[in-house]
PQR file of N, CA, C, O and H, with PARSE charges and radii, in Angstrom:
ATOM      1  N   MET A   1     -11.739  29.425  -6.314 -0.4000 1.5000
ATOM      2  CA  MET A   1     -12.127  28.353  -5.433 -0.0000 2.0000
ATOM      3  C   MET A   1     -13.062  28.929  -4.366  0.5500 1.7000
ATOM      4  O   MET A   1     -12.798  29.997  -3.812 -0.5500 1.4000
ATOM      5  N   ALA A   2     -14.147  28.220  -4.084 -0.4000 1.5000
ATOM      6  CA  ALA A   2     -15.126  28.683  -3.101 -0.0000 2.0000
ATOM      7  C   ALA A   2     -15.132  27.739  -1.902  0.5500 1.7000
ATOM      8  O   ALA A   2     -14.847  26.548  -2.025 -0.5500 1.4000
ATOM      9  H   ALA A   2     -14.361  27.352  -4.534  0.4000 1.0000
ATOM     10  N   TYR A   3     -15.459  28.291  -0.764 -0.4000 1.5000
ATOM     11  CA  TYR A   3     -15.530  27.513   0.466 -0.0000 2.0000
ATOM     12  C   TYR A   3     -16.858  27.771   1.149  0.5500 1.7000
ATOM     13  O   TYR A   3     -17.405  28.870   1.064 -0.5500 1.4000
ATOM     14  H   TYR A   3     -15.690  29.259  -0.665  0.4000 1.0000
ATOM     15  N   MET A   4     -17.375  26.755   1.828 -0.4000 1.5000
ATOM     16  CA  MET A   4     -18.642  26.881   2.525 -0.0000 2.0000
ATOM     17  C   MET A   4     -18.432  26.578   4.006  0.5500 1.7000
ATOM     18  O   MET A   4     -17.726  25.636   4.369 -0.5500 1.4000
ATOM     19  H   MET A   4     -16.930  25.862   1.898  0.4000 1.0000
ATOM     20  N   THR A   5     -19.043  27.374   4.832 -0.4000 1.5000
ATOM     21  CA  THR A   5     -19.061  27.119   6.263 -0.0000 2.0000
ATOM     22  C   THR A   5     -20.413  27.582   6.785  0.5500 1.7000
ATOM     23  O   THR A   5     -21.042  28.456   6.188 -0.5500 1.4000
ATOM     24  H   THR A   5     -19.616  28.139   4.538  0.4000 1.0000
ATOM     25  N   CYS A   6     -20.853  27.024   7.862 -0.4000 1.5000
ATOM     26  CA  CYS A   6     -22.110  27.424   8.495 -0.0000 2.0000
ATOM     27  C   CYS A   6     -21.805  28.025   9.857  0.5500 1.7000
ATOM     28  O   CYS A   6     -20.771  27.743  10.463 -0.5500 1.4000
ATOM     29  H   CYS A   6     -20.343  26.314   8.348  0.4000 1.0000
ATOM     30  N   THR A   7     -22.703  28.839  10.315 -0.4000 1.5000
ATOM     31  CA  THR A   7     -22.614  29.402  11.660 -0.0000 2.0000
ATOM     32  C   THR A   7     -23.974  29.210  12.319  0.5500 1.7000
ATOM     33  O   THR A   7     -25.011  29.526  11.735 -0.5500 1.4000
ATOM     34  H   THR A   7     -23.543  29.068   9.823  0.4000 1.0000
ATOM     35  N   ALA A   8     -23.955  28.689  13.539 -0.4000 1.5000
ATOM     36  CA  ALA A   8     -25.192  28.453  14.274 -0.0000 2.0000
ATOM     37  C   ALA A   8     -24.862  28.331  15.762  0.5500 1.7000
ATOM     38  O   ALA A   8     -23.701  28.154  16.130 -0.5500 1.4000
ATOM     39  H   ALA A   8     -23.112  28.432  14.013  0.4000 1.0000
ATOM     40  N   PRO A   9     -25.882  28.425  16.612 -0.5600 1.5000
ATOM     41  CA  PRO A   9     -25.633  28.201  18.038  0.2800 2.0000
ATOM     42  C   PRO A   9     -25.482  26.712  18.335  0.5500 1.7000
ATOM     43  O   PRO A   9     -26.128  25.872  17.709 -0.5500 1.4000
ATOM     44  N   CYS A  10     -24.623  26.401  19.292 -0.4000 1.5000
ATOM     45  CA  CYS A  10     -24.417  25.024  19.735 -0.0000 2.0000
ATOM     46  C   CYS A  10     -25.660  24.536  20.469  0.5500 1.7000
ATOM     47  O   CYS A  10     -26.241  25.275  21.263 -0.5500 1.4000
ATOM     48  H   CYS A  10     -24.097  27.083  19.801  0.4000 1.0000
ATOM     49  N   ILE A  11     -26.068  23.306  20.211 -0.4000 1.5000
ATOM     50  CA  ILE A  11     -27.226  22.720  20.887 -0.0000 2.0000
ATOM     51  C   ILE A  11     -26.957  22.528  22.380  0.5500 1.7000
ATOM     52  O   ILE A  11     -27.894  22.483  23.177 -0.5500 1.4000
ATOM     53  H   ILE A  11     -25.596  22.706  19.566  0.4000 1.0000
ATOM     54  N   GLY A  12     -25.682  22.415  22.763 -0.4000 1.5000
ATOM     55  CA  GLY A  12     -25.347  22.191  24.166 -0.0000 2.0000
ATOM     56  C   GLY A  12     -25.253  23.453  24.991  0.5500 1.7000
ATOM     57  O   GLY A  12     -25.875  23.558  26.048 -0.5500 1.4000
ATOM     58  H   GLY A  12     -24.920  22.452  22.116  0.4000 1.0000
ATOM     59  N   CYS A  13     -24.467  24.429  24.508 -0.4000 1.5000
ATOM     60  CA  CYS A  13     -24.196  25.622  25.317 -0.0000 2.0000
ATOM     61  C   CYS A  13     -24.786  26.909  24.745  0.5500 1.7000
ATOM     62  O   CYS A  13     -24.826  27.930  25.431 -0.5500 1.4000
ATOM     63  H   CYS A  13     -23.961  24.345  23.650  0.4000 1.0000
ATOM     64  N   GLY A  14     -25.243  26.866  23.496 -0.4000 1.5000
ATOM     65  CA  GLY A  14     -25.839  28.044  22.884 -0.0000 2.0000
ATOM     66  C   GLY A  14     -24.848  29.017  22.261  0.5500 1.7000
ATOM     67  O   GLY A  14     -25.251  30.020  21.671 -0.5500 1.4000
ATOM     68  H   GLY A  14     -25.210  26.036  22.939  0.4000 1.0000
ATOM     69  N   LYS A  15     -23.543  28.727  22.387 -0.4000 1.5000
ATOM     70  CA  LYS A  15     -22.516  29.606  21.825 -0.0000 2.0000
ATOM     71  C   LYS A  15     -22.565  29.542  20.299  0.5500 1.7000
ATOM     72  O   LYS A  15     -22.707  28.462  19.726 -0.5500 1.4000
ATOM     73  H   LYS A  15     -23.215  27.913  22.866  0.4000 1.0000
ATOM     74  N   LEU A  16     -22.446  30.702  19.638 -0.4000 1.5000
ATOM     75  CA  LEU A  16     -22.397  30.763  18.189 -0.0000 2.0000
ATOM     76  C   LEU A  16     -21.025  30.298  17.722  0.5500 1.7000
ATOM     77  O   LEU A  16     -20.008  30.746  18.252 -0.5500 1.4000
ATOM     78  H   LEU A  16     -22.331  31.579  20.104  0.4000 1.0000
ATOM     79  N   PHE A  17     -20.982  29.388  16.720 -0.4000 1.5000
ATOM     80  CA  PHE A  17     -19.704  28.881  16.220 -0.0000 2.0000
ATOM     81  C   PHE A  17     -19.830  28.515  14.751  0.5500 1.7000
ATOM     82  O   PHE A  17     -20.936  28.332  14.242 -0.5500 1.4000
ATOM     83  H   PHE A  17     -21.809  29.024  16.290  0.4000 1.0000
ATOM     84  N   SER A  18     -18.687  28.409  14.068 -0.4000 1.5000
ATOM     85  CA  SER A  18     -18.639  28.042  12.649 -0.0000 2.0000
ATOM     86  C   SER A  18     -18.265  26.574  12.520  0.5500 1.7000
ATOM     87  O   SER A  18     -17.525  26.034  13.342 -0.5500 1.4000
ATOM     88  H   SER A  18     -17.789  28.558  14.481  0.4000 1.0000
ATOM     89  N   PHE A  19     -18.795  25.925  11.460 -0.4000 1.5000
ATOM     90  CA  PHE A  19     -18.552  24.499  11.297 -0.0000 2.0000
ATOM     91  C   PHE A  19     -18.806  24.062   9.864  0.5500 1.7000
ATOM     92  O   PHE A  19     -19.433  24.773   9.079 -0.5500 1.4000
ATOM     93  H   PHE A  19     -19.396  26.364  10.792  0.4000 1.0000
ATOM     94  N   ASN A  20     -18.302  22.874   9.542 -0.4000 1.5000
ATOM     95  CA  ASN A  20     -18.560  22.211   8.276 -0.0000 2.0000
ATOM     96  C   ASN A  20     -19.867  21.435   8.466  0.5500 1.7000
ATOM     97  O   ASN A  20     -19.905  20.508   9.275 -0.5500 1.4000
ATOM     98  H   ASN A  20     -17.792  22.297  10.181  0.4000 1.0000
ATOM     99  N   PRO A  21     -20.934  21.784   7.749 -0.5600 1.5000
ATOM    100  CA  PRO A  21     -22.231  21.152   7.993  0.2800 2.0000
ATOM    101  C   PRO A  21     -22.272  19.660   7.708  0.5500 1.7000
ATOM    102  O   PRO A  21     -23.165  18.966   8.193 -0.5500 1.4000
ATOM    103  N   TYR A  22     -21.324  19.155   6.931 -0.4000 1.5000
ATOM    104  CA  TYR A  22     -21.306  17.738   6.594 -0.0000 2.0000
ATOM    105  C   TYR A  22     -20.497  16.903   7.582  0.5500 1.7000
ATOM    106  O   TYR A  22     -20.615  15.678   7.591 -0.5500 1.4000
ATOM    107  H   TYR A  22     -20.598  19.719   6.537  0.4000 1.0000
ATOM    108  N   ARG A  23     -19.683  17.540   8.408 -0.4000 1.5000
ATOM    109  CA  ARG A  23     -18.754  16.808   9.269 -0.0000 2.0000
ATOM    110  C   ARG A  23     -18.938  17.066  10.765  0.5500 1.7000
ATOM    111  O   ARG A  23     -18.437  16.293  11.582 -0.5500 1.4000
ATOM    112  H   ARG A  23     -19.586  18.536   8.401  0.4000 1.0000
ATOM    113  N   VAL A  24     -19.637  18.124  11.137 -0.4000 1.5000
ATOM    114  CA  VAL A  24     -19.751  18.506  12.546 -0.0000 2.0000
ATOM    115  C   VAL A  24     -20.542  17.454  13.341  0.5500 1.7000
ATOM    116  O   VAL A  24     -21.546  16.942  12.846 -0.5500 1.4000
ATOM    117  H   VAL A  24     -20.043  18.752  10.473  0.4000 1.0000
ATOM    118  N   PRO A  25     -20.103  17.128  14.558 -0.5600 1.5000
ATOM    119  CA  PRO A  25     -20.918  16.273  15.418  0.2800 2.0000
ATOM    120  C   PRO A  25     -22.248  16.965  15.711  0.5500 1.7000
ATOM    121  O   PRO A  25     -22.297  18.181  15.892 -0.5500 1.4000
ATOM    122  N   SER A  26     -23.316  16.186  15.757 -0.4000 1.5000
ATOM    123  CA  SER A  26     -24.629  16.781  15.963 -0.0000 2.0000
ATOM    124  C   SER A  26     -25.528  15.853  16.762  0.5500 1.7000
ATOM    125  O   SER A  26     -25.215  14.684  16.987 -0.5500 1.4000
ATOM    126  H   SER A  26     -23.276  15.197  15.611  0.4000 1.0000
ATOM    127  N   VAL A  27     -26.655  16.413  17.181 -0.4000 1.5000
ATOM    128  CA  VAL A  27     -27.678  15.684  17.921 -0.0000 2.0000
ATOM    129  C   VAL A  27     -28.983  15.878  17.162  0.5500 1.7000
ATOM    130  O   VAL A  27     -29.289  16.990  16.730 -0.5500 1.4000
ATOM    131  H   VAL A  27     -26.910  17.363  16.998  0.4000 1.0000
ATOM    132  N   ARG A  28     -29.743  14.824  16.999 -0.4000 1.5000
ATOM    133  CA  ARG A  28     -31.043  14.963  16.329 -0.0000 2.0000
ATOM    134  C   ARG A  28     -32.094  15.401  17.347  0.5500 1.7000
ATOM    135  O   ARG A  28     -32.269  14.774  18.392 -0.5500 1.4000
ATOM    136  H   ARG A  28     -29.495  13.921  17.350  0.4000 1.0000
ATOM    137  N   VAL A  29     -32.785  16.483  17.019 -0.4000 1.5000
ATOM    138  CA  VAL A  29     -33.882  17.000  17.833 -0.0000 2.0000
ATOM    139  C   VAL A  29     -35.095  17.088  16.913  0.5500 1.7000
ATOM    140  O   VAL A  29     -35.100  17.871  15.963 -0.5500 1.4000
ATOM    141  H   VAL A  29     -32.643  16.992  16.170  0.4000 1.0000
ATOM    142  N   ASN A  30     -36.117  16.290  17.191 -0.4000 1.5000
ATOM    143  CA  ASN A  30     -37.307  16.237  16.335 -0.0000 2.0000
ATOM    144  C   ASN A  30     -36.933  15.975  14.879  0.5500 1.7000
ATOM    145  O   ASN A  30     -37.537  16.545  13.970 -0.5500 1.4000
ATOM    146  H   ASN A  30     -36.113  15.653  17.962  0.4000 1.0000
ATOM    147  N   GLY A  31     -35.939  15.115  14.655 -0.4000 1.5000
ATOM    148  CA  GLY A  31     -35.528  14.738  13.323 -0.0000 2.0000
ATOM    149  C   GLY A  31     -34.591  15.706  12.630  0.5500 1.7000
ATOM    150  O   GLY A  31     -34.194  15.465  11.490 -0.5500 1.4000
ATOM    151  H   GLY A  31     -35.448  14.652  15.393  0.4000 1.0000
ATOM    152  N   VAL A  32     -34.227  16.799  13.292 -0.4000 1.5000
ATOM    153  CA  VAL A  32     -33.351  17.811  12.704 -0.0000 2.0000
ATOM    154  C   VAL A  32     -31.981  17.737  13.367  0.5500 1.7000
ATOM    155  O   VAL A  32     -31.881  17.719  14.594 -0.5500 1.4000
ATOM    156  H   VAL A  32     -34.549  16.995  14.219  0.4000 1.0000
ATOM    157  N   ARG A  33     -30.916  17.694  12.548 -0.4000 1.5000
ATOM    158  CA  ARG A  33     -29.556  17.674  13.097 -0.0000 2.0000
ATOM    159  C   ARG A  33     -29.210  19.043  13.674  0.5500 1.7000
ATOM    160  O   ARG A  33     -29.272  20.051  12.969 -0.5500 1.4000
ATOM    161  H   ARG A  33     -30.997  17.708  11.551  0.4000 1.0000
ATOM    162  N   GLU A  34     -28.849  19.078  14.941 -0.4000 1.5000
ATOM    163  CA  GLU A  34     -28.438  20.310  15.618 -0.0000 2.0000
ATOM    164  C   GLU A  34     -26.952  20.187  15.941  0.5500 1.7000
ATOM    165  O   GLU A  34     -26.545  19.211  16.571 -0.5500 1.4000
ATOM    166  H   GLU A  34     -28.799  18.260  15.514  0.4000 1.0000
ATOM    167  N   PRO A  35     -26.126  21.159  15.523 -0.5600 1.5000
ATOM    168  CA  PRO A  35     -24.673  21.054  15.680  0.2800 2.0000
ATOM    169  C   PRO A  35     -24.197  21.233  17.120  0.5500 1.7000
ATOM    170  O   PRO A  35     -24.822  21.933  17.917 -0.5500 1.4000
ATOM    171  N   CYS A  36     -23.065  20.578  17.437 -0.4000 1.5000
ATOM    172  CA  CYS A  36     -22.420  20.684  18.749 -0.0000 2.0000
ATOM    173  C   CYS A  36     -21.029  21.291  18.573  0.5500 1.7000
ATOM    174  O   CYS A  36     -20.278  20.876  17.691 -0.5500 1.4000
ATOM    175  H   CYS A  36     -22.557  20.010  16.790  0.4000 1.0000
ATOM    176  N   CYS A  37     -20.685  22.266  19.404 -0.4000 1.5000
ATOM    177  CA  CYS A  37     -19.357  22.875  19.322 -0.0000 2.0000
ATOM    178  C   CYS A  37     -18.300  21.906  19.875  0.5500 1.7000
ATOM    179  O   CYS A  37     -18.627  20.962  20.595 -0.5500 1.4000
ATOM    180  H   CYS A  37     -21.295  22.604  20.121  0.4000 1.0000
ATOM    181  N   ARG A  38     -17.050  22.150  19.531 -0.4000 1.5000
ATOM    182  CA  ARG A  38     -15.952  21.279  19.958 -0.0000 2.0000
ATOM    183  C   ARG A  38     -15.884  21.168  21.482  0.5500 1.7000
ATOM    184  O   ARG A  38     -15.662  20.079  22.011 -0.5500 1.4000
ATOM    185  H   ARG A  38     -16.785  22.916  18.946  0.4000 1.0000
ATOM    186  N   GLN A  39     -16.072  22.286  22.194 -0.4000 1.5000
ATOM    187  CA  GLN A  39     -15.962  22.258  23.651 -0.0000 2.0000
ATOM    188  C   GLN A  39     -17.032  21.360  24.271  0.5500 1.7000
ATOM    189  O   GLN A  39     -16.750  20.643  25.231 -0.5500 1.4000
ATOM    190  H   GLN A  39     -16.253  23.171  21.764  0.4000 1.0000
ATOM    191  N   CYS A  40     -18.253  21.389  23.738 -0.4000 1.5000
ATOM    192  CA  CYS A  40     -19.310  20.533  24.283 -0.0000 2.0000
ATOM    193  C   CYS A  40     -19.041  19.056  23.984  0.5500 1.7000
ATOM    194  O   CYS A  40     -19.263  18.201  24.842 -0.5500 1.4000
ATOM    195  H   CYS A  40     -18.482  21.971  22.958  0.4000 1.0000
ATOM    196  N   VAL A  41     -18.566  18.755  22.778 -0.4000 1.5000
ATOM    197  CA  VAL A  41     -18.250  17.363  22.449 -0.0000 2.0000
ATOM    198  C   VAL A  41     -17.119  16.867  23.347  0.5500 1.7000
ATOM    199  O   VAL A  41     -17.171  15.739  23.838 -0.5500 1.4000
ATOM    200  H   VAL A  41     -18.385  19.449  22.082  0.4000 1.0000
ATOM    201  N   GLU A  42     -16.097  17.698  23.567 -0.4000 1.5000
ATOM    202  CA  GLU A  42     -14.995  17.296  24.442 -0.0000 2.0000
ATOM    203  C   GLU A  42     -15.472  17.091  25.872  0.5500 1.7000
ATOM    204  O   GLU A  42     -15.003  16.176  26.550 -0.5500 1.4000
ATOM    205  H   GLU A  42     -16.054  18.614  23.168  0.4000 1.0000
ATOM    206  N   ARG A  43     -16.395  17.923  26.345 -0.4000 1.5000
ATOM    207  CA  ARG A  43     -16.939  17.776  27.703 -0.0000 2.0000
ATOM    208  C   ARG A  43     -17.722  16.457  27.818  0.5500 1.7000
ATOM    209  O   ARG A  43     -17.586  15.735  28.805 -0.5500 1.4000
ATOM    210  H   ARG A  43     -16.776  18.666  25.795  0.4000 1.0000
ATOM    211  N   VAL A  44     -18.536  16.152  26.808 -0.4000 1.5000
ATOM    212  CA  VAL A  44     -19.291  14.893  26.801 -0.0000 2.0000
ATOM    213  C   VAL A  44     -18.336  13.707  26.733  0.5500 1.7000
ATOM    214  O   VAL A  44     -18.558  12.689  27.388 -0.5500 1.4000
ATOM    215  H   VAL A  44     -18.647  16.738  26.005  0.4000 1.0000
ATOM    216  N   ASN A  45     -17.274  13.837  25.941 -0.4000 1.5000
ATOM    217  CA  ASN A  45     -16.306  12.739  25.837 -0.0000 2.0000
ATOM    218  C   ASN A  45     -15.634  12.447  27.169  0.5500 1.7000
ATOM    219  O   ASN A  45     -15.371  11.286  27.481 -0.5500 1.4000
ATOM    220  H   ASN A  45     -17.093  14.663  25.408  0.4000 1.0000
ATOM    221  N   GLU A  46     -15.352  13.473  27.958 -0.4000 1.5000
ATOM    222  CA  GLU A  46     -14.775  13.247  29.290 -0.0000 2.0000
ATOM    223  C   GLU A  46     -15.718  12.416  30.141  0.5500 1.7000
ATOM    224  O   GLU A  46     -15.287  11.492  30.832 -0.5500 1.4000
ATOM    225  H   GLU A  46     -15.566  14.416  27.705  0.4000 1.0000
ATOM    226  N   LEU A  47     -17.006  12.741  30.096 -0.4000 1.5000
ATOM    227  CA  LEU A  47     -18.002  11.997  30.872 -0.0000 2.0000
ATOM    228  C   LEU A  47     -18.121  10.557  30.369  0.5500 1.7000
ATOM    229  O   LEU A  47     -18.249   9.629  31.167 -0.5500 1.4000
ATOM    230  H   LEU A  47     -17.356  13.492  29.535  0.4000 1.0000
ATOM    231  N   ARG A  48     -18.080  10.375  29.057 -0.4000 1.5000
ATOM    232  CA  ARG A  48     -18.157   9.034  28.488 -0.0000 2.0000
ATOM    233  C   ARG A  48     -16.966   8.188  28.927  0.5500 1.7000
ATOM    234  O   ARG A  48     -17.126   7.018  29.274 -0.5500 1.4000
ATOM    235  H   ARG A  48     -17.977  11.129  28.409  0.4000 1.0000
ATOM    236  N   LEU A  49     -15.769   8.781  28.911 -0.4000 1.5000
ATOM    237  CA  LEU A  49     -14.574   8.038  29.334 -0.0000 2.0000
ATOM    238  C   LEU A  49     -14.659   7.646  30.801  0.5500 1.7000
ATOM    239  O   LEU A  49     -14.243   6.547  31.169 -0.5500 1.4000
ATOM    240  H   LEU A  49     -15.639   9.731  28.629  0.4000 1.0000
ATOM    241  N   GLU A  50     -15.194   8.532  31.650 -0.4000 1.5000
ATOM    242  CA  GLU A  50     -15.357   8.213  33.079 -0.0000 2.0000
ATOM    243  C   GLU A  50     -16.284   7.026  33.274  0.5500 1.7000
ATOM    244  O   GLU A  50     -16.122   6.261  34.225 -0.5500 1.4000
ATOM    245  H   GLU A  50     -15.531   9.425  31.351  0.4000 1.0000
ATOM    246  N   LYS A  51     -17.266   6.862  32.374 -0.4000 1.5000
ATOM    247  CA  LYS A  51     -18.217   5.756  32.453 -0.0000 2.0000
ATOM    248  C   LYS A  51     -17.698   4.501  31.759  0.5500 1.7000
ATOM    249  O   LYS A  51     -18.363   3.466  31.768 -0.5500 1.4000
ATOM    250  H   LYS A  51     -17.398   7.484  31.601  0.4000 1.0000
ATOM    251  N   GLY A  52     -16.498   4.590  31.152 -0.4000 1.5000
ATOM    252  CA  GLY A  52     -15.944   3.453  30.438 -0.0000 2.0000
ATOM    253  C   GLY A  52     -16.488   3.300  29.024  0.5500 1.7000
ATOM    254  O   GLY A  52     -16.330   2.245  28.411 -0.5500 1.4000
ATOM    255  H   GLY A  52     -15.957   5.431  31.145  0.4000 1.0000
ATOM    256  N   GLU A  53     -17.128   4.342  28.502 -0.4000 1.5000
ATOM    257  CA  GLU A  53     -17.678   4.310  27.148 -0.0000 2.0000
ATOM    258  C   GLU A  53     -16.684   4.916  26.160  0.5500 1.7000
ATOM    259  O   GLU A  53     -15.802   5.683  26.545 -0.5500 1.4000
ATOM    260  H   GLU A  53     -17.257   5.199  29.000  0.4000 1.0000
ATOM    261  N   GLU A  54     -16.836   4.569  24.898 -0.4000 1.5000
ATOM    262  CA  GLU A  54     -15.985   5.121  23.844 -0.0000 2.0000
ATOM    263  C   GLU A  54     -16.346   6.592  23.610  0.5500 1.7000
ATOM    264  O   GLU A  54     -17.525   6.946  23.600 -0.5500 1.4000
ATOM    265  H   GLU A  54     -17.553   3.947  24.585  0.4000 1.0000
ATOM    266  N   PRO A  55     -15.340   7.445  23.422 -0.5600 1.5000
ATOM    267  CA  PRO A  55     -15.635   8.850  23.125  0.2800 2.0000
ATOM    268  C   PRO A  55     -16.142   9.009  21.690  0.5500 1.7000
ATOM    269  O   PRO A  55     -15.861   8.180  20.825 -0.5500 1.4000
ATOM    270  N   PHE A  56     -16.889  10.080  21.457 -0.4000 1.5000
ATOM    271  CA  PHE A  56     -17.314  10.410  20.096 -0.0000 2.0000
ATOM    272  C   PHE A  56     -16.097  10.908  19.330  0.5500 1.7000
ATOM    273  O   PHE A  56     -15.266  11.633  19.876 -0.5500 1.4000
ATOM    274  H   PHE A  56     -17.118  10.753  22.160  0.4000 1.0000
ATOM    275  N   VAL A  57     -15.997  10.520  18.073 -0.4000 1.5000
ATOM    276  CA  VAL A  57     -14.899  10.955  17.218 -0.0000 2.0000
ATOM    277  C   VAL A  57     -15.251  12.320  16.632  0.5500 1.7000
ATOM    278  O   VAL A  57     -16.349  12.523  16.116 -0.5500 1.4000
ATOM    279  H   VAL A  57     -16.672   9.931  17.629  0.4000 1.0000
ATOM    280  N   ILE A  58     -14.296  13.258  16.721 -0.4000 1.5000
ATOM    281  CA  ILE A  58     -14.478  14.574  16.127 -0.0000 2.0000
ATOM    282  C   ILE A  58     -13.647  14.593  14.841  0.5500 1.7000
ATOM    283  O   ILE A  58     -12.418  14.589  14.907 -0.5500 1.4000
ATOM    284  H   ILE A  58     -13.404  13.094  17.141  0.4000 1.0000
ATOM    285  N   PRO A  59     -14.301  14.613  13.671 -0.5600 1.5000
ATOM    286  CA  PRO A  59     -13.528  14.667  12.423  0.2800 2.0000
ATOM    287  C   PRO A  59     -12.615  15.892  12.400  0.5500 1.7000
ATOM    288  O   PRO A  59     -12.990  16.962  12.880 -0.5500 1.4000
ATOM    289  N   GLY A  60     -11.426  15.731  11.843 -0.4000 1.5000
ATOM    290  CA  GLY A  60     -10.450  16.812  11.815 -0.0000 2.0000
ATOM    291  C   GLY A  60     -10.928  18.071  11.125  0.5500 1.7000
ATOM    292  O   GLY A  60     -10.466  19.166  11.445 -0.5500 1.4000
ATOM    293  H   GLY A  60     -11.121  14.862  11.452  0.4000 1.0000
ATOM    294  N   ASP A  61     -11.856  17.931  10.174 -0.4000 1.5000
ATOM    295  CA  ASP A  61     -12.340  19.096   9.434 -0.0000 2.0000
ATOM    296  C   ASP A  61     -13.748  19.534   9.859  0.5500 1.7000
ATOM    297  O   ASP A  61     -14.410  20.274   9.131 -0.5500 1.4000
ATOM    298  H   ASP A  61     -12.232  17.041   9.914  0.4000 1.0000
ATOM    299  N   ALA A  62     -14.201  19.091  11.011 -0.4000 1.5000
ATOM    300  CA  ALA A  62     -15.558  19.392  11.463 -0.0000 2.0000
ATOM    301  C   ALA A  62     -15.802  20.876  11.713  0.5500 1.7000
ATOM    302  O   ALA A  62     -16.931  21.350  11.582 -0.5500 1.4000
ATOM    303  H   ALA A  62     -13.664  18.489  11.602  0.4000 1.0000
ATOM    304  N   TYR A  63     -14.771  21.599  12.064 -0.4000 1.5000
ATOM    305  CA  TYR A  63     -14.936  23.014  12.406 -0.0000 2.0000
ATOM    306  C   TYR A  63     -14.179  23.915  11.439  0.5500 1.7000
ATOM    307  O   TYR A  63     -13.750  25.012  11.798 -0.5500 1.4000
ATOM    308  H   TYR A  63     -13.854  21.215  12.170  0.4000 1.0000
ATOM    309  N   GLU A  64     -14.018  23.426  10.182 -0.4000 1.5000
ATOM    310  CA  GLU A  64     -13.324  24.194   9.147 -0.0000 2.0000
ATOM    311  C   GLU A  64     -14.215  24.291   7.910  0.5500 1.7000
ATOM    312  O   GLU A  64     -15.167  23.525   7.762 -0.5500 1.4000
ATOM    313  H   GLU A  64     -14.367  22.536   9.891  0.4000 1.0000
ATOM    314  N   ALA A  65     -13.903  25.229   7.034 -0.4000 1.5000
ATOM    315  CA  ALA A  65     -14.684  25.428   5.807 -0.0000 2.0000
ATOM    316  C   ALA A  65     -14.544  24.235   4.875  0.5500 1.7000
ATOM    317  O   ALA A  65     -13.510  23.567   4.847 -0.5500 1.4000
ATOM    318  H   ALA A  65     -13.130  25.851   7.155  0.4000 1.0000
ATOM    319  N   GLU A  66     -15.590  23.980   4.122 -0.4000 1.5000
ATOM    320  CA  GLU A  66     -15.633  22.901   3.134 -0.0000 2.0000
ATOM    321  C   GLU A  66     -15.425  23.491   1.745  0.5500 1.7000
ATOM    322  O   GLU A  66     -16.074  24.474   1.387 -0.5500 1.4000
ATOM    323  H   GLU A  66     -16.430  24.523   4.145  0.4000 1.0000
ATOM    324  N   GLU A  67     -14.531  22.904   0.962 -0.4000 1.5000
ATOM    325  CA  GLU A  67     -14.324  23.379  -0.403 -0.0000 2.0000
ATOM    326  C   GLU A  67     -15.522  22.983  -1.270  0.5500 1.7000
ATOM    327  O   GLU A  67     -15.968  21.837  -1.246 -0.5500 1.4000
ATOM    328  H   GLU A  67     -14.004  22.105   1.253  0.4000 1.0000
ATOM    329  N   CYS A  68     -16.030  23.949  -2.030 -0.4000 1.5000
ATOM    330  CA  CYS A  68     -17.162  23.707  -2.926 -0.0000 2.0000
ATOM    331  C   CYS A  68     -16.676  23.540  -4.350  0.5500 1.7000
ATOM    332  O   CYS A  68     -15.634  24.079  -4.723 -0.5500 1.4000
ATOM    333  H   CYS A  68     -15.667  24.880  -2.049  0.4000 1.0000
ATOM    334  N   LEU A  69     -17.411  22.808  -5.133 -0.4000 1.5000
ATOM    335  CA  LEU A  69     -17.055  22.620  -6.538 -0.0000 2.0000
ATOM    336  C   LEU A  69     -17.479  23.815  -7.364  0.5500 1.7000
ATOM    337  O   LEU A  69     -17.261  23.837  -8.575 -0.5500 1.4000
ATOM    338  H   LEU A  69     -18.258  22.370  -4.830  0.4000 1.0000
TER
END
């Protein structure tokens, strides 16, 4: 059984982190999806809640390896 994971810097804080490329929260920059680490998404969600907005959903497997066929 094989597993796939990606590693890249977070678009928010620049920290290197691992993630599932199909599930990780991201931001489009010039049409390219740039990944966000869990800590940055949680920080943004706190700000959204303070404004009365819905938080972004973080999929449970967003920061785990993806099983490959």
